[in-house]
Residue frames as qw, qx, qy, qz and C-alpha x, y, z in Angstrom:
[[0.605, -0.180, -0.598, 0.495, -14.46, -17.09, -2.66],
 [0.216, -0.885, -0.164, -0.379, -15.78, -14.75, 0.00],
 [0.608, -0.047, -0.388, 0.691, -13.07, -13.14, 2.11],
 [0.276, -0.933, -0.194, -0.129, -13.83, -10.63, 4.91],
 [0.535, 0.290, -0.276, 0.744, -11.01, -8.24, 5.83],
 [0.403, -0.839, -0.347, 0.117, -11.24, -6.58, 9.25],
 [0.387, -0.674, 0.153, 0.610, -9.36, -3.37, 9.96],
 [0.640, 0.522, 0.445, 0.348, -9.81, -2.67, 6.24],
 [0.162, 0.959, 0.023, 0.231, -8.91, 0.99, 6.61],
 [0.555, -0.746, 0.311, 0.194, -5.77, 0.26, 8.50],
 [0.030, 0.702, -0.628, -0.334, -2.29, -0.35, 7.13],
 [0.207, -0.166, 0.948, 0.178, -2.45, -4.12, 6.65],
 [0.471, 0.500, 0.674, -0.272, -6.16, -4.23, 5.94],
 [0.428, 0.784, -0.069, -0.444, -5.79, -1.76, 3.11],
 [0.062, 0.522, -0.783, -0.332, -2.79, -3.62, 1.57],
 [0.332, 0.121, 0.935, 0.000, -4.71, -6.92, 1.75],
 [0.464, 0.635, 0.475, -0.394, -7.88, -5.40, 0.27],
 [0.347, 0.758, -0.301, -0.462, -6.06, -3.78, -2.64],
 [0.057, -0.335, 0.902, 0.265, -4.30, -7.09, -3.46],
 [0.361, 0.334, 0.862, -0.123, -7.62, -8.93, -3.53],
 [0.412, 0.776, 0.172, -0.445, -9.10, -6.05, -5.57],
 [0.123, 0.636, -0.604, -0.464, -6.17, -6.27, -8.01],
 [0.238, -0.029, 0.960, 0.148, -6.94, -9.97, -8.54],
 [0.392, 0.617, 0.629, -0.264, -10.55, -9.05, -9.32],
 [0.221, 0.800, -0.147, -0.539, -9.40, -6.28, -11.67],
 [0.042, -0.408, 0.822, 0.395, -7.18, -8.73, -13.58],
 [0.337, 0.249, 0.908, 0.017, -9.95, -11.12, -13.98],
 [0.354, 0.755, 0.384, -0.396, -12.34, -8.44, -15.25],
 [0.086, 0.694, -0.446, -0.559, -9.80, -7.31, -17.76],
 [0.012, 0.170, -0.923, -0.344, -9.99, -10.82, -19.26],
 [0.615, -0.107, -0.312, -0.717, -13.76, -10.92, -19.04],
 [0.483, -0.116, -0.853, 0.161, -13.63, -13.51, -16.18],
 [0.534, -0.736, -0.335, -0.248, -15.60, -13.56, -13.04],
 [0.147, -0.758, 0.450, -0.448, -14.23, -11.96, -9.94],
 [0.603, 0.030, -0.774, 0.190, -12.33, -14.70, -7.92],
 [0.260, -0.171, -0.684, 0.660, -13.15, -12.84, -4.69],
 [0.286, -0.783, -0.415, -0.364, -16.14, -11.54, -2.98],
 [0.406, 0.141, -0.428, 0.795, -14.34, -8.92, -0.86],
 [0.431, -0.800, -0.390, -0.151, -16.05, -7.69, 2.40],
 [0.389, 0.325, -0.368, 0.780, -14.24, -4.81, 4.05],
 [0.530, -0.719, -0.449, -0.008, -14.93, -4.14, 7.71],
 [0.179, 0.596, -0.314, 0.717, -13.82, -1.09, 9.61],
 [0.096, 0.113, -0.716, 0.682, -13.79, -0.49, 13.39],
 [0.517, -0.037, 0.158, -0.840, -17.55, 0.46, 13.45],
 [0.693, 0.014, -0.624, -0.360, -18.49, -3.00, 12.24],
 [0.439, -0.047, -0.818, 0.369, -17.52, -4.42, 15.63],
 [0.188, 0.104, 0.469, -0.857, -20.15, -2.12, 17.29],
 [0.660, 0.202, -0.141, -0.710, -22.88, -3.57, 15.00],
 [0.505, -0.156, 0.845, -0.081, -23.45, -7.29, 15.72],
 [0.723, 0.492, 0.430, -0.223, -25.93, -7.76, 12.91],
 [0.455, 0.822, -0.300, -0.166, -23.63, -6.18, 10.35],
 [0.190, -0.586, 0.788, -0.012, -20.77, -8.33, 11.61],
 [0.663, 0.081, 0.727, -0.159, -22.81, -11.50, 11.40],
 [0.694, 0.664, 0.197, -0.195, -23.76, -10.72, 7.81],
 [0.236, 0.818, -0.505, -0.140, -20.23, -9.98, 6.86],
 [0.184, -0.438, 0.879, -0.042, -18.96, -13.35, 8.08],
 [0.767, 0.221, 0.484, -0.358, -21.96, -15.39, 6.97],
 [0.874, 0.449, 0.182, 0.026, -20.81, -17.75, 4.29],
 [0.071, 0.886, -0.452, -0.074, -17.27, -16.42, 4.41],
 [0.914, 0.227, -0.282, 0.184, -14.55, -18.80, 3.21],
 [0.657, -0.011, -0.322, 0.682, -11.93, -16.74, 5.14],
 [0.224, -0.966, -0.124, -0.040, -11.45, -13.82, 7.48],
 [0.578, 0.308, -0.246, 0.714, -8.21, -11.87, 7.41],
 [0.434, -0.832, -0.345, 0.026, -8.25, -10.34, 10.83],
 [0.495, 0.371, -0.117, 0.777, -6.22, -7.13, 11.00],
 [0.319, -0.770, -0.171, -0.525, -8.39, -5.11, 13.35],
 [0.707, -0.269, -0.479, 0.445, -6.97, -4.21, 16.71],
 [0.245, -0.967, -0.036, -0.063, -5.95, -1.70, 19.31],
 [0.766, 0.242, -0.189, 0.565, -2.42, -0.48, 19.03],
 [0.275, 0.202, -0.288, 0.895, -2.32, 2.89, 20.71],
 [0.504, -0.644, -0.299, -0.493, -4.45, 3.59, 23.67],
 [0.422, -0.630, 0.499, -0.419, -4.17, 3.55, 27.49],
 [0.053, 0.318, -0.946, 0.032, -2.62, 0.29, 28.76],
 [0.453, 0.150, 0.773, -0.417, -5.90, -1.17, 30.06],
 [0.660, 0.563, 0.088, -0.490, -7.74, -0.44, 26.77],
 [0.354, 0.570, -0.705, -0.230, -4.85, -1.98, 24.77],
 [0.102, -0.214, 0.954, -0.182, -4.81, -5.13, 26.88],
 [0.454, 0.319, 0.726, -0.405, -8.64, -5.61, 26.90],
 [0.469, 0.572, -0.072, -0.669, -9.48, -4.20, 23.47],
 [0.335, 0.395, -0.772, -0.369, -7.79, -6.89, 21.22],
 [0.063, 0.123, 0.985, -0.107, -9.40, -9.92, 23.01],
 [0.375, 0.484, 0.463, -0.641, -12.77, -8.02, 23.00],
 [0.468, 0.537, -0.337, -0.616, -12.53, -7.50, 19.25],
 [0.220, 0.242, -0.924, -0.199, -11.52, -11.10, 18.73],
 [0.206, 0.227, 0.880, -0.363, -14.41, -12.27, 20.83],
 [0.473, 0.524, 0.160, -0.691, -16.85, -10.19, 18.79],
 [0.435, 0.452, -0.618, -0.474, -15.61, -11.78, 15.67],
 [0.056, 0.092, -0.991, 0.085, -15.77, -15.25, 17.19],
 [0.344, 0.346, 0.648, -0.585, -19.30, -14.66, 18.34],
 [0.536, 0.514, -0.121, -0.659, -20.44, -13.43, 14.97],
 [0.319, 0.319, -0.836, -0.311, -19.03, -16.52, 13.27],
 [0.061, 0.098, 0.956, -0.268, -20.78, -18.87, 15.72],
 [0.392, 0.462, 0.438, -0.664, -24.14, -16.91, 15.50],
 [0.506, 0.534, -0.318, -0.598, -23.94, -16.99, 11.69],
 [0.936, 0.071, 0.342, -0.054, -23.19, -20.70, 11.60],
 [0.615, 0.743, -0.254, 0.071, -19.95, -19.89, 9.76],
 [0.808, -0.464, 0.250, 0.265, -16.58, -21.54, 10.15],
 [0.529, 0.821, -0.191, 0.092, -14.19, -19.50, 7.97],
 [0.787, 0.084, -0.177, 0.584, -10.45, -19.93, 7.78],
 [0.219, -0.974, -0.056, 0.027, -9.24, -17.22, 10.17],
 [0.696, 0.264, -0.168, 0.647, -5.87, -15.60, 9.57],
 [0.411, -0.883, -0.185, 0.132, -4.90, -13.52, 12.56],
 [0.434, 0.680, -0.234, 0.543, -2.29, -10.75, 12.23],
 [0.745, -0.606, -0.190, 0.204, -0.44, -11.39, 15.41],
 [0.183, 0.919, -0.280, 0.207, 2.73, -9.81, 16.59],
 [0.639, 0.217, -0.586, 0.450, 6.26, -10.76, 17.77],
 [0.131, -0.406, 0.459, -0.779, 5.31, -8.75, 20.92],
 [0.786, -0.310, -0.236, -0.480, 2.72, -11.34, 21.84],
 [0.817, -0.088, -0.497, 0.278, 5.37, -13.32, 23.72],
 [0.247, 0.308, -0.379, 0.837, 6.19, -10.32, 25.84],
 [0.317, -0.562, -0.694, 0.318, 4.78, -9.38, 29.26],
 [0.022, -0.070, -0.005, 0.997, 3.35, -6.03, 28.28],
 [0.497, 0.398, 0.457, -0.621, -0.31, -4.89, 28.00],
 [0.571, 0.526, -0.345, -0.527, -0.08, -5.02, 24.24],
 [0.249, 0.324, -0.905, -0.120, 1.65, -8.38, 24.18],
 [0.236, 0.107, 0.864, -0.432, -0.74, -9.89, 26.65],
 [0.538, 0.468, 0.242, -0.658, -3.72, -8.55, 24.74],
 [0.501, 0.512, -0.547, -0.434, -2.47, -9.86, 21.40],
 [0.074, 0.194, -0.974, 0.090, -1.74, -13.24, 22.94],
 [0.356, 0.254, 0.734, -0.520, -5.23, -13.61, 24.44],
 [0.551, 0.520, -0.095, -0.646, -6.81, -12.44, 21.19],
 [0.396, 0.352, -0.801, -0.279, -5.00, -15.29, 19.32],
 [0.105, 0.009, 0.943, -0.317, -6.28, -17.77, 21.95],
 [0.514, 0.395, 0.433, -0.626, -9.90, -16.65, 21.42],
 [0.565, 0.537, -0.322, -0.537, -9.62, -16.93, 17.63],
 [0.211, 0.306, -0.920, -0.122, -7.89, -20.30, 17.63],
 [0.251, 0.178, 0.872, -0.381, -10.91, -21.72, 19.58],
 [0.482, 0.486, 0.179, -0.707, -13.29, -20.10, 17.15],
 [0.772, 0.520, -0.212, -0.298, -12.24, -22.12, 14.07],
 [0.895, -0.156, 0.357, 0.217, -10.43, -25.38, 13.32],
 [0.673, 0.465, 0.162, 0.552, -8.82, -23.56, 10.49],
 [0.238, -0.967, -0.019, 0.092, -6.62, -20.90, 12.06],
 [0.697, 0.394, -0.104, 0.590, -3.38, -19.21, 11.04],
 [0.456, -0.825, -0.084, 0.325, -1.35, -17.36, 13.53],
 [0.598, 0.635, 0.027, 0.489, 0.55, -14.91, 11.37],
 [0.566, -0.653, -0.113, 0.491, 3.44, -13.50, 13.56],
 [0.441, 0.794, 0.100, 0.406, 4.48, -10.15, 12.22],
 [0.545, -0.265, -0.172, 0.777, 7.48, -8.01, 13.14],
 [0.003, -0.590, -0.065, 0.805, 7.76, -4.23, 12.44],
 [0.466, 0.530, 0.646, 0.290, 5.50, -3.59, 9.43],
 [0.020, -0.514, 0.105, 0.851, 6.05, -0.51, 7.19],
 [0.351, 0.348, 0.745, 0.448, 4.48, 0.57, 3.98],
 [0.054, -0.293, -0.310, -0.903, 2.42, 3.02, 1.98],
 [0.493, -0.571, -0.378, -0.536, -0.22, 4.63, 4.23],
 [0.632, -0.295, -0.545, 0.465, 1.49, 3.98, 7.49],
 [0.219, -0.925, -0.169, -0.262, 0.86, 6.74, 10.09],
 [0.401, 0.402, -0.469, 0.676, 3.79, 8.56, 11.62],
 [0.150, -0.295, 0.545, -0.770, 3.80, 8.82, 15.47],
 [0.817, -0.093, 0.066, -0.565, 1.59, 5.87, 15.60],
 [0.800, -0.293, 0.522, -0.030, 3.68, 2.93, 16.62],
 [0.843, 0.424, 0.230, 0.238, 5.59, 2.92, 13.38],
 [0.447, -0.658, 0.202, 0.572, 9.12, 4.05, 13.37],
 [0.470, 0.149, 0.569, 0.658, 9.64, 3.84, 9.67],
 [0.087, 0.791, 0.496, 0.348, 6.63, 6.20, 8.97],
 [0.334, -0.902, -0.122, 0.244, 7.80, 8.56, 11.66],
 [0.514, -0.413, 0.342, 0.670, 11.34, 8.74, 10.19],
 [0.345, 0.459, 0.585, 0.573, 9.80, 9.33, 6.71],
 [0.086, -0.912, -0.384, -0.117, 7.74, 12.14, 8.01],
 [0.452, -0.786, 0.084, 0.415, 10.75, 13.78, 9.82],
 [0.540, -0.103, 0.479, 0.684, 13.03, 13.44, 6.84],
 [0.217, 0.639, 0.538, 0.504, 10.50, 15.12, 4.51],
 [0.223, -0.945, -0.239, 0.006, 10.00, 17.87, 7.06],
 [0.409, 0.671, -0.329, 0.524, 13.76, 18.40, 7.37],
 [0.574, -0.692, 0.277, -0.340, 13.72, 17.55, 11.10],
 [0.332, 0.401, -0.824, 0.225, 16.14, 15.37, 12.99],
 [0.818, -0.417, -0.230, -0.322, 14.32, 12.50, 14.89],
 [0.469, -0.613, 0.596, -0.222, 15.56, 10.99, 18.05],
 [0.821, 0.290, -0.481, -0.101, 17.54, 7.79, 17.30],
 [0.819, -0.471, 0.326, -0.017, 18.69, 4.93, 19.46],
 [0.267, 0.710, -0.609, -0.231, 22.24, 4.34, 18.09],
 [0.140, -0.249, 0.958, -0.026, 22.08, 0.68, 19.11],
 [0.680, 0.260, 0.418, -0.543, 18.46, 0.12, 18.14],
 [0.002, -0.088, 0.883, 0.462, 17.55, -2.65, 15.64],
 [0.637, 0.293, 0.275, -0.658, 14.26, -3.37, 13.99],
 [0.364, 0.064, 0.883, 0.289, 13.06, -6.28, 11.92],
 [0.374, 0.414, -0.028, -0.829, 11.23, -4.80, 8.91],
 [0.325, 0.251, 0.883, 0.227, 8.56, -6.31, 6.71],
 [0.144, -0.009, -0.349, -0.926, 6.72, -4.51, 3.97],
 [0.533, 0.174, 0.482, -0.674, 2.91, -4.38, 4.47],
 [0.686, 0.392, -0.350, -0.503, 2.40, -5.73, 1.02],
 [0.400, 0.285, -0.868, 0.071, 4.46, -8.80, 1.85],
 [0.200, 0.015, 0.788, -0.582, 2.72, -9.30, 5.22],
 [0.635, 0.277, 0.188, -0.696, -0.78, -8.90, 3.51],
 [0.651, 0.362, -0.560, -0.361, 0.16, -11.34, 0.72],
 [0.126, 0.221, -0.919, 0.300, 1.21, -13.82, 3.40],
 [0.413, 0.151, 0.609, -0.660, -2.21, -13.62, 4.89],
 [0.683, 0.403, -0.130, -0.596, -3.99, -13.97, 1.52],
 [0.489, 0.379, -0.775, -0.129, -1.77, -16.93, 0.54],
 [0.102, -0.086, 0.901, -0.413, -2.41, -18.70, 3.89],
 [0.581, 0.286, 0.378, -0.661, -6.16, -18.38, 3.25],
 [0.691, 0.450, -0.337, -0.454, -6.01, -19.61, -0.32],
 [0.450, 0.349, -0.822, 0.022, -3.67, -22.54, 0.54],
 [0.831, -0.420, -0.286, -0.227, -5.44, -23.55, 3.75],
 [0.521, 0.289, -0.597, 0.537, -2.26, -23.11, 5.76],
 [0.628, -0.717, -0.198, -0.230, -2.82, -23.50, 9.47],
 [0.803, -0.345, -0.171, 0.454, -0.68, -23.06, 12.49],
 [0.306, -0.783, 0.102, 0.532, 2.14, -20.45, 13.08],
 [0.659, 0.566, 0.226, 0.442, 3.47, -18.53, 10.14],
 [0.399, -0.756, 0.050, 0.517, 6.43, -16.27, 10.40],
 [0.594, 0.772, 0.070, 0.216, 7.29, -14.24, 7.29],
 [0.744, -0.146, -0.043, 0.651, 10.98, -13.39, 7.06],
 [0.018, -0.982, -0.114, 0.147, 11.83, -9.76, 7.87],
 [0.573, 0.578, -0.202, 0.545, 14.88, -7.61, 6.97],
 [0.584, -0.655, -0.214, 0.430, 16.88, -6.98, 10.23],
 [0.336, 0.721, 0.064, 0.602, 18.01, -3.38, 10.06],
 [0.395, -0.260, -0.376, 0.797, 19.96, -1.05, 12.41],
 [0.047, 0.855, 0.469, -0.216, 17.80, 1.92, 13.24],
 [0.116, -0.721, 0.227, 0.644, 20.51, 4.47, 12.26],
 [0.245, -0.093, 0.762, 0.593, 20.95, 2.68, 8.98],
 [0.167, 0.657, 0.733, 0.061, 17.13, 2.89, 8.32],
 [0.004, -0.897, -0.173, 0.406, 17.26, 6.62, 8.91],
 [0.191, -0.547, 0.487, 0.653, 20.30, 7.18, 6.75],
 [0.274, 0.204, 0.828, 0.444, 18.79, 5.20, 3.83],
 [0.125, 0.807, 0.577, -0.014, 15.60, 7.26, 3.94],
 [0.129, -0.834, 0.076, 0.531, 17.75, 10.48, 4.03],
 [0.279, -0.257, 0.676, 0.631, 19.60, 9.30, 0.97],
 [0.277, 0.538, 0.770, 0.204, 16.30, 8.60, -0.76],
 [0.052, 0.904, 0.346, -0.247, 15.12, 12.12, -0.01],
 [0.196, -0.682, 0.328, 0.623, 18.37, 13.85, -1.03],
 [0.290, -0.067, 0.762, 0.575, 18.48, 12.02, -4.32],
 [0.173, 0.593, 0.761, 0.197, 14.82, 12.28, -5.19],
 [0.035, -0.879, -0.192, 0.435, 14.73, 16.03, -4.29],
 [0.109, -0.617, 0.465, 0.625, 17.46, 16.38, -7.00],
 [0.765, 0.449, -0.070, -0.457, 15.32, 14.36, -9.44],
 [0.323, 0.439, -0.838, -0.024, 17.53, 11.30, -9.18],
 [0.907, -0.243, -0.121, -0.322, 15.95, 7.89, -8.39],
 [0.436, -0.554, 0.705, -0.074, 17.99, 5.68, -6.02],
 [0.301, 0.196, -0.901, -0.242, 18.93, 2.20, -7.19],
 [0.706, -0.072, 0.263, -0.654, 15.63, 0.16, -6.94],
 [0.579, 0.247, -0.751, -0.199, 16.96, -3.24, -7.98],
 [0.117, 0.002, -0.902, 0.416, 16.54, -4.57, -4.40],
 [0.342, -0.568, -0.625, -0.413, 12.80, -5.31, -3.82],
 [0.444, -0.578, -0.500, 0.468, 13.25, -4.26, -0.13],
 [0.201, -0.307, 0.013, 0.930, 14.62, -0.87, -1.13],
 [0.138, -0.309, -0.583, -0.739, 11.85, -0.54, -3.82],
 [0.395, -0.652, -0.640, -0.097, 9.14, -1.13, -1.10],
 [0.396, -0.564, -0.293, 0.662, 10.84, 1.30, 1.32],
 [0.122, -0.044, 0.319, 0.939, 11.19, 3.91, -1.55],
 [0.236, -0.443, -0.641, -0.580, 7.53, 3.50, -2.45],
 [0.437, -0.637, -0.568, 0.283, 6.64, 3.98, 1.28],
 [0.323, -0.378, -0.025, 0.867, 8.65, 7.20, 1.24],
 [0.025, 0.135, 0.499, 0.856, 7.04, 8.43, -1.99],
 [0.256, -0.576, -0.756, -0.178, 3.58, 7.77, -0.69],
 [0.346, -0.646, -0.397, 0.552, 4.11, 10.31, 2.08],
 [0.186, -0.199, 0.211, 0.939, 4.77, 13.03, -0.52],
 [0.123, -0.414, -0.669, -0.605, 1.17, 12.90, -1.86],
 [0.558, 0.673, 0.441, 0.200, -0.73, 14.84, -2.79],
 [0.071, -0.963, 0.023, 0.260, 1.15, 18.12, -2.23],
 [0.505, -0.544, 0.484, 0.463, 4.52, 16.98, -3.43],
 [0.382, 0.157, 0.707, 0.575, 3.52, 16.90, -7.20],
 [0.839, 0.493, -0.027, 0.227, 3.85, 17.91, -9.96],
 [0.594, -0.591, 0.178, 0.516, 7.59, 18.29, -9.64],
 [0.398, 0.902, -0.080, -0.147, 8.98, 20.97, -11.81],
 [0.870, 0.036, 0.161, 0.464, 12.12, 20.17, -13.85],
 [0.258, -0.681, 0.204, 0.654, 15.11, 22.44, -14.42],
 [0.638, 0.721, 0.258, 0.082, 14.88, 23.94, -17.85],
 [0.455, -0.433, 0.306, 0.715, 18.26, 24.86, -19.52],
 [0.498, 0.802, 0.329, 0.009, 17.71, 27.38, -22.36],
 [0.340, -0.470, 0.319, 0.750, 20.03, 29.09, -24.81],
 [0.353, 0.491, -0.262, -0.752, 19.72, 30.44, -28.34],
 [0.206, 0.140, -0.899, -0.359, 19.51, 26.94, -29.76],
 [0.635, -0.362, -0.516, -0.446, 16.44, 25.98, -27.65],
 [0.549, -0.554, 0.383, -0.494, 15.87, 24.22, -24.36],
 [0.586, 0.196, -0.784, 0.058, 17.07, 21.14, -22.65],
 [0.550, -0.489, 0.408, -0.540, 15.95, 19.23, -19.47],
 [0.141, 0.202, -0.966, 0.078, 16.53, 15.87, -17.87],
 [0.663, -0.240, -0.389, -0.592, 13.44, 13.69, -17.84],
 [0.881, -0.433, 0.036, -0.186, 14.51, 11.02, -15.50],
 [0.323, 0.616, -0.673, 0.250, 17.80, 9.77, -13.92],
 [0.230, -0.337, 0.818, -0.404, 18.78, 6.72, -11.85],
 [0.813, 0.007, 0.117, -0.570, 16.58, 3.95, -10.74],
 [0.512, -0.326, 0.794, 0.047, 18.91, 1.15, -11.71],
 [0.210, 0.120, 0.843, 0.481, 17.56, 0.69, -15.29],
 [0.343, 0.506, 0.437, -0.660, 14.06, 0.93, -16.48],
 [0.329, 0.341, 0.739, 0.479, 12.05, 1.42, -19.57],
 [0.104, 0.419, 0.057, -0.900, 10.82, 4.58, -21.36],
 [0.312, 0.546, 0.740, 0.240, 7.72, 4.88, -23.56],
 [0.090, 0.250, -0.085, -0.960, 6.49, 7.80, -25.67],
 [0.227, 0.527, 0.817, 0.054, 2.89, 8.16, -26.76],
 [0.134, -0.095, -0.230, -0.959, 0.85, 10.50, -28.85],
 [0.095, 0.446, 0.827, -0.329, -2.71, 10.88, -27.49],
 [0.048, 0.465, 0.547, 0.695, -5.53, 12.43, -29.49],
 [0.201, -0.257, 0.217, -0.920, -7.71, 15.28, -28.09],
 [0.683, -0.228, 0.042, -0.693, -10.24, 14.16, -25.59],
 [0.854, 0.049, -0.517, -0.027, -8.65, 10.72, -25.18],
 [0.535, -0.697, 0.377, -0.293, -7.74, 9.21, -21.85],
 [0.673, 0.303, -0.666, 0.110, -4.91, 6.79, -21.19],
 [0.011, -0.336, 0.746, -0.575, -4.06, 4.77, -18.08],
 [0.765, -0.269, 0.018, -0.584, -6.92, 3.89, -15.70],
 [0.878, -0.002, -0.460, 0.134, -4.73, 1.35, -13.89],
 [0.403, -0.834, 0.322, -0.198, -2.76, 0.90, -10.81],
 [0.644, 0.383, -0.627, 0.213, 0.39, -0.84, -9.64],
 [0.802, -0.569, -0.178, 0.020, 1.37, -2.69, -6.49],
 [0.688, -0.529, 0.142, 0.477, 5.10, -2.02, -6.67],
 [0.583, 0.407, 0.327, 0.623, 6.00, -0.48, -10.00],
 [0.150, -0.616, -0.054, 0.771, 7.37, 3.15, -10.10],
 [0.427, 0.564, 0.561, 0.430, 5.81, 4.99, -13.05],
 [0.127, -0.479, -0.040, 0.868, 6.49, 8.60, -14.19],
 [0.417, 0.734, 0.500, 0.194, 4.25, 10.70, -16.39],
 [0.277, -0.520, 0.110, 0.801, 5.88, 13.60, -18.06],
 [0.517, 0.765, 0.383, 0.012, 4.00, 15.68, -20.73],
 [0.503, -0.198, 0.316, 0.780, 6.38, 17.03, -23.36],
 [0.049, -0.033, -0.362, -0.930, 3.83, 18.72, -25.65],
 [0.400, -0.469, -0.617, -0.489, 0.17, 19.61, -25.24],
 [0.360, -0.355, 0.359, -0.785, -2.15, 20.08, -22.26],
 [0.583, -0.151, -0.793, -0.088, -3.34, 17.27, -19.88],
 [0.571, -0.533, 0.289, -0.553, -5.03, 16.52, -16.67],
 [0.431, 0.169, -0.869, 0.174, -3.56, 13.68, -14.65],
 [0.665, -0.468, 0.041, -0.580, -6.02, 12.10, -12.22],
 [0.357, 0.203, -0.864, 0.291, -5.16, 9.79, -9.25],
 [0.693, -0.434, 0.013, -0.576, -7.45, 7.95, -6.92],
 [0.279, -0.361, 0.843, -0.285, -6.57, 5.51, -4.13],
 [0.408, -0.044, -0.860, -0.304, -7.59, 2.06, -5.07],
 [0.375, -0.501, -0.774, 0.097, -10.93, 1.29, -3.32],
 [0.172, -0.399, -0.337, 0.835, -11.10, 4.99, -2.37],
 [0.259, 0.786, 0.561, 0.003, -13.19, 7.86, -3.51],
 [0.080, -0.886, 0.068, 0.452, -11.24, 11.16, -3.47],
 [0.755, 0.470, 0.240, 0.389, -9.66, 12.06, -6.81],
 [0.323, -0.677, 0.143, 0.645, -6.57, 14.29, -7.16],
 [0.627, 0.716, 0.253, 0.172, -6.12, 16.29, -10.34],
 [0.419, -0.586, 0.233, 0.653, -3.02, 17.78, -11.73],
 [0.550, 0.820, 0.120, -0.103, -3.05, 20.10, -14.69],
 [0.602, -0.405, 0.432, 0.536, 0.23, 19.67, -16.69],
 [0.528, 0.827, 0.043, -0.187, 1.61, 21.18, -19.82],
 [0.837, 0.210, 0.122, 0.491, 4.43, 20.70, -22.32],
 [0.214, 0.860, -0.043, 0.462, 5.13, 24.40, -21.95],
 [0.235, -0.676, 0.548, -0.433, 6.45, 23.89, -18.38],
 [0.742, 0.049, -0.665, -0.064, 7.47, 20.20, -18.04],
 [0.376, -0.453, 0.573, -0.571, 6.76, 18.89, -14.68],
 [0.368, 0.074, -0.925, -0.050, 6.89, 15.15, -13.58],
 [0.722, -0.291, 0.232, -0.584, 4.07, 13.33, -11.73],
 [0.236, 0.248, -0.938, 0.057, 5.12, 10.00, -10.35],
 [0.695, -0.322, -0.356, -0.535, 2.31, 7.63, -9.67],
 [0.384, -0.436, 0.670, -0.463, 1.88, 6.27, -6.11],
 [0.241, 0.013, -0.964, -0.112, 1.49, 2.61, -5.72],
 [0.040, -0.428, -0.874, 0.228, -1.92, 1.27, -5.03],
 [0.212, 0.614, 0.197, -0.734, -3.44, 4.35, -6.65],
 [0.553, 0.453, 0.616, 0.329, -5.22, 4.08, -9.97],
 [0.126, -0.621, 0.134, 0.761, -4.30, 6.85, -12.41],
 [0.572, 0.590, 0.507, 0.261, -5.03, 8.30, -15.84],
 [0.184, -0.412, 0.185, 0.873, -4.01, 11.09, -18.14],
 [0.407, 0.735, 0.542, -0.036, -6.57, 12.89, -20.37],
 [0.331, 0.093, 0.283, 0.895, -5.61, 15.13, -23.28],
 [0.042, 0.764, 0.523, -0.375, -7.53, 18.31, -22.61],
 [0.108, -0.517, 0.265, 0.807, -5.86, 20.43, -25.32],
 [0.606, 0.623, 0.033, -0.492, -6.80, 21.19, -28.81],
 [0.536, 0.590, -0.584, -0.156, -3.87, 19.28, -30.45],
 [0.884, 0.004, -0.460, 0.077, -2.17, 15.95, -29.93],
 [0.539, -0.766, 0.309, -0.166, -0.54, 15.21, -26.55],
 [0.699, 0.408, -0.541, 0.227, 2.97, 13.87, -26.37],
 [0.657, -0.660, 0.246, -0.270, 3.85, 12.12, -23.09],
 [0.426, 0.421, -0.776, 0.197, 6.86, 10.27, -21.79],
 [0.868, -0.414, 0.024, -0.273, 6.25, 7.30, -19.45],
 [0.347, 0.499, -0.752, 0.255, 9.02, 5.69, -17.42],
 [0.884, -0.417, -0.059, -0.204, 9.10, 2.66, -15.23],
 [0.244, -0.745, 0.619, -0.044, 11.97, 1.40, -13.10],
 [0.526, -0.176, 0.824, 0.113, 11.77, -2.05, -14.58],
 [0.168, 0.131, -0.726, -0.653, 11.15, -3.74, -17.97],
 [0.714, 0.018, 0.069, -0.697, 7.67, -4.58, -18.81],
 [0.058, -0.148, 0.987, 0.025, 7.00, -8.36, -18.24],
 [0.572, -0.116, -0.409, -0.702, 3.80, -9.64, -19.92],
 [0.617, -0.186, -0.764, 0.033, 3.75, -12.59, -17.53],
 [0.438, -0.559, -0.517, 0.478, 3.85, -10.35, -14.52],
 [0.226, 0.639, 0.233, 0.697, 2.78, -6.86, -15.62],
 [0.271, -0.411, -0.499, 0.713, 1.91, -5.49, -12.19],
 [0.134, 0.015, -0.205, -0.970, -0.71, -3.46, -13.94],
 [0.062, 0.377, 0.897, -0.225, -4.38, -3.62, -12.92],
 [0.045, -0.372, -0.441, -0.816, -7.13, -1.96, -14.92],
 [0.206, -0.595, -0.638, 0.443, -9.30, 0.22, -12.69],
 [0.178, 0.716, 0.322, 0.593, -11.10, 3.37, -13.86],
 [0.254, -0.001, -0.382, 0.888, -10.21, 6.52, -11.91],
 [0.384, 0.031, 0.087, -0.919, -13.62, 8.07, -12.64],
 [0.440, 0.249, 0.823, -0.258, -16.82, 6.25, -12.20],
 [0.091, 0.178, 0.717, 0.668, -18.64, 5.76, -15.55]]
């Protein structure tokens, strides 16, 4: 199934792309064919009609996340319909009639430049295909969201990490939806052929409560204590906070207590449960090479020397962390980033792995994907 994702480098486009990529990775792990031919389109694609036509040619679905969110009023109002028009033209010229899932906004019913532009863009796309899903989204947050860019959650996370006090409307409320849930709604609509209006259910939240929860996350995590992650919404919000700590926030050194008997340190605390694994790894051997969509995973070398590598799924840059059992320091894997650990020492490597939930073979949330190209 060929699926084109517009705005693929944006928040929703990236989450959708990684979820489709995860399905391909799961199929490859079982030696099956990729279920999706994923075509990712950035903003530049809309300035290249030939490229855009080729991208939508033969497409079964287009997940349309591209748009203008932050610009002068006229550009915001005119930009979204213009982008929608370019997509509609490309489909017509390519002789393609894909199912179009449009990431609309609750603001589309408002009389603002942004609202009017989003509404008109939806009208353009609804005329472009008989298979059209109007996905009405509230305030979307998630890993990779940009602070100070029309995203209060990302802005709060940034300020909390910096130790700054943001301006807060004491009476403000916001309907929150994780970008992964929004992206999955778009994917599911395309797969099921769902047409018409689709309104995923958000989590209504008082703005002061949102800030306080993020502050609590930061206070606990800074003390090496995970908050309770049993609520999927809290897990998604915590993963969004953790993502903003990368790459400079790791490794996280642990407090070593030493006396004549030896040393003692706390490997992991909190999280509402979880599962701990220990492994020995022979010299020169690499473990991991997978990513998760929601699972929290900690790597902690207890003995030996290792390099932990992390790469954003569908990205190129690789972060490397040299860790040693001589100075235990935790590295917690960010979601939607493939990761590995290589024994670079002369002896065996002893590593502790911890996740916040029990491994479920039926839903492992683990997708094989090599960090380094072969």
